[in-house]
C-alpha angles and dihedrals in degrees: 000000000000113000115241118238109245117241090244091066094054117128117290113263117271132165113302121202133181125241095264095045092238094119129047126172139163106214123212090228137017128201129179105188118195095200142022096261090055089049091052093049093048092052095046092048093050093048092049087054092051097253128141115233131220132169123221129196123165094343090231096142114102093208127070092258091124097037108134118189091162117038114355110202110204105202095190092113095045097082137124148068116301100180139348130191113196093193098052095031091228120137131181120213133184111255097248096054111131117233093234090061095053099078090057092048092051098043096085088057096047091242137130139180111265094232140359139191122244095261123059103183094099128097116251091243093051093045096053094039095057098041100255110184142174126206135278127107091229097049134073130219123276093273090065088065091061114105098162144015140187113210128192108226129211093269091051093255124133125247113198116201119192134197094270096043113117088222093064097087088055100040099042089069102022104143088234088287098117101051143303113298106235094174138356130204117214132196104230132185134220109288112270142182130234128220106213123200117185125185144163113235141167108276094228091054091052092050094046094059098030102115094051093043095052091047093049096048130077090215124005132170138157139200123212116206109217116235090030138079095226136095134197112225131198123194120185121194120196117235132180117271088246093061119111116271117228104176126179112276110263095248092048091047091050092048092049101044105026105027105032104024097041119011098035093036091052090051093050092047090052090048091047092052089054098038109021092184090076094061099083090049092049092046092053090053093045092049090059096040095054106081143039095095128124123175143146124223143139113308096248092052092052098041096050136054136186115253122186101159107100119230145155119243141200120187131180132190117218130178106278093238090057095054095096092053093044093048092048087053089057091051090052091051090054090049089052092051106049092162092064116109111193118178100184120079121240111248124215123190140159140224138182123251114269142184101239104124098224096033115127085226095050110146098347141074103252144208122198127213116193127186126189138194128198108257093242091058127076108249097188102100094040095045092045092053092048091048090052089056096047101042094069088052090068088265121186117195122230106255094226097046133074119282139138104231126120133197094278091055095040100048096072090050094060118057092202097043092112091047090055090050090053091054090047092051090052099045100035110018091157093053092236091156097048133099137175094288095050090045086058101045099034102025128254 
């Protein structure tokens, strides 16, 4: 048996930065535990030395939610399947398990996750803790799949929360404020395929039939290309796992994902940052190129895509019935700012109402509007204008994406905000698991 490296011999602290480059920190201490006992010891030791503790996974949040100036817990070695039950569909994973590894871990049991976002680089603990979601009016975000958690507490002890525990709606989407997720249990479903249909359509036609289209589809989303009147749509239909696969041909898949969506897009973003006048021309071409594909593949392959172009993102959740008004507000903002040159499309998705206290979809069927800016461009003016449109539409910002709200502004937007604070006060009265971002959005 290979001996495990103790947490104390982890690499010496150096600067940590997130994927987008929006957060940089040099922690006082770094630990990379390879098992739950090591994780417990690392937390208890840091707390006894007066350090705050935060876990980091892929660093895919744009906010400082994972910033760790005290003890930075790198969960990269805490990955894998702990237990799987084919009959119940419940599987337990270590907290640092990356989403892209999960389909392979579930395949021998004939299981799959009910829904996924379009990026799979995150850890499972980070994804559920920040409210990561996909699309589909009948499906919740990833935190709704959580039926159990094991949290490391400030003293290094373990708190196990089951499906019937009244703490689950708080802990399943806890922003990392209630403890370090050592393991998470998910409710999975029999493995299934998705039939994807992608097309380029006039924006007004998409908007005119939007309500019926969202209701009739298992998973629907669209992308509006600024400076154009066109949208790219994607409709995914769920099929049994025994259905016939009809994936994109390898060359076509490479051209779509690697060449067009990443290499060429990166080149056009770079060119647009240097010469903004080219962006409308590029967007008109891209709006017509994206579409015309139909294929069937495993759910994870269809839900997710590879993204290598760095960007900054702001995303707000609004009640689904307010989406038309909110989107029209965005169009007006663009009309009022003709000098803007925005290369990234605006993404619109949906989710079902859920019971997770800090979920952006808590208690209401939800639509999401996400805007992006190339990382070499200043997003402040654009994001601020979008935020001003979405806030009056009962907007709730994604916890892992850029926004300006603090606890005073967020509390009225979440009916169970005070309930979450009570749980936090009980589990972490010393704010061991807090940092500057959580002090801002939850209060110090």
